[in-house]
N, C-alpha and C positions, 0 to 999 in steps of 0.2 A: 826285614822288619827293623824300621829304625825306632828304637826307644825313646830317644830323646822328643820326637814328633808325633809318637805312638801311630806311625803309619807304614802300611806296605808300599815298596816300590819294586820297580823290576817287570821282568817279562811276565810274571803270574798276574800282576794288576792287569796288563793289557789282555789276556788271555781271559781273564775273569770278567772283565768290563764288556768284552765283546758279546757276552753269553746274557746280558741284560739290557733293558731299556728304562731310563727314569724320565719322569716328567723334570724334575730339577736335581742340578748336582749342585752343593753347596760347598765352596771351597774358601780357603783364606788367600792371603797375598802379602808378601813382604814390602810390596812399593807399587807406586804408580807414577808415571812422568807421561806427558803429552807425548814425547818423542818415542817412549818404550813401550808404553801401555803399562799393562799389569806384570808383575815380575817376583820371581822368589829367589832365593840364595842357594837352593839345592837342584843341581841339575835331574837328579833322579824323582824327585817330588814334581818337579815341571812334567817331567816325560809322563809321569801318572795322572796328572790333572789332563794333560792333552788326551791320554788313552782313555780316560773315563769320561772325558767332554763328546766324545765321539758318540756315546750312547745316551746322552742327555737331550732333551728338546731344550732348556734354559739351563744356562751357567749362571749362579748366583754366587757372586763374589761379597764375603762379609769381612769388613775391614775398618780399623779404626781410622778416623780422619786424619791422624798424625803419619799415616804411612804415605799420603798424597804429596808429591814433589820430593819424594825420596825413591830413587830407583833400587830395586835388587840386582842381583848379579844376572839372572836369566831370565830373559823374556818370556812370557807364557806363550806367545804368539798363537791365540785364539781368536784373531779377527774372523767376523763373519759368523760369529756363534752368538744367537740371540743371549743377550746378558742383562743382567740385574745387579746393581751394587747396593748393598745394604751397609749404611755407615752412620756414624753419629752426625749432629747437627754442625759440628765444626769444620765441616769439609770447607776447604778453601773455595770460594765464590767461582773462581776463574777453572777448578779443577771440576766441579759440577756442572758448569755450563759447556765445557768440553765433552764430558762425557755424553751429557745430552744432545751436543750437535753430533755425536758419533752414533747417535741412536741408541744409547744404553738408559735405562729406566734407572733411576736414581731414588732409593727410598731411605729417608731419615729415620732411623730408629730413635724412639724416646725413651731415655733412661729412666724416666719418671722423677727427673730432678727439676 
């Protein structure tokens, strides 16, 4: 258990996730670049995402627009997984266009402002 991020990591996550199936898996990310894709800063959390993603139909990534063009340390390497990105309206236009070219649906959340 990582108290700062309030998440479980390690082999227990893989064993547990293998016993479930979910329609959507919602995750966060520390960054995205066109070259590396989505990434995080912690290898154990990345592995937990990979393990859980195997049990999901759709991987939904929730992130703030300022994380685009900012790489994390460890690529998620989740290519081929049907994905949905939920972010705010300030996502850079080139990033949104690249995601859509890659077959990723981009949903812009309205914060009511």
